[in-house]
C-alpha positions, 0 to 999 in steps of 0.5 A: 033612768035605770043604772043612774045614780045622782051626785051626792054632796059630801063636803060643803063649807058655808059661804062667807058674806061680802062686806056690802051684803052684811052692811045692807043685811041682804039675805037669800039664795043664789042658784048656780048651774055647775058640772060635777066631774067624775072626780067629784070636783065642781067645774064650769060654775055659772050663776042662774039666779043672782042676789048681787052685793058680791054674794054671787061671787061668794057663792061661787067661791064656796061651791068651788070647795064643795066635793061630791060623790060623783054621779054614776052610770052603770057603776062608773063615775060620770060628769053631770050638770046640776043646779045648786042653791047657796043660802045666805042668812044672817044669824 
């Protein structure tokens, strides 16, 4: 669509593992649906694809701290809904 620029991630601290997930060596991805506000902050975060073991909550905690350059429509910042994947990997 002309005049639309999608949000761009500019700050994304890594999520932490829950003790339960670390002990069971659970790895994978949690998919979240959220709104990136015109201020670049995240709002209205919901789990679309779950891993369980406390990792869904850890993904939400991390994404609450994420910051975006907001979507723009005709040069003006606007709120938009997006899906993001938060990956959990033990190293």
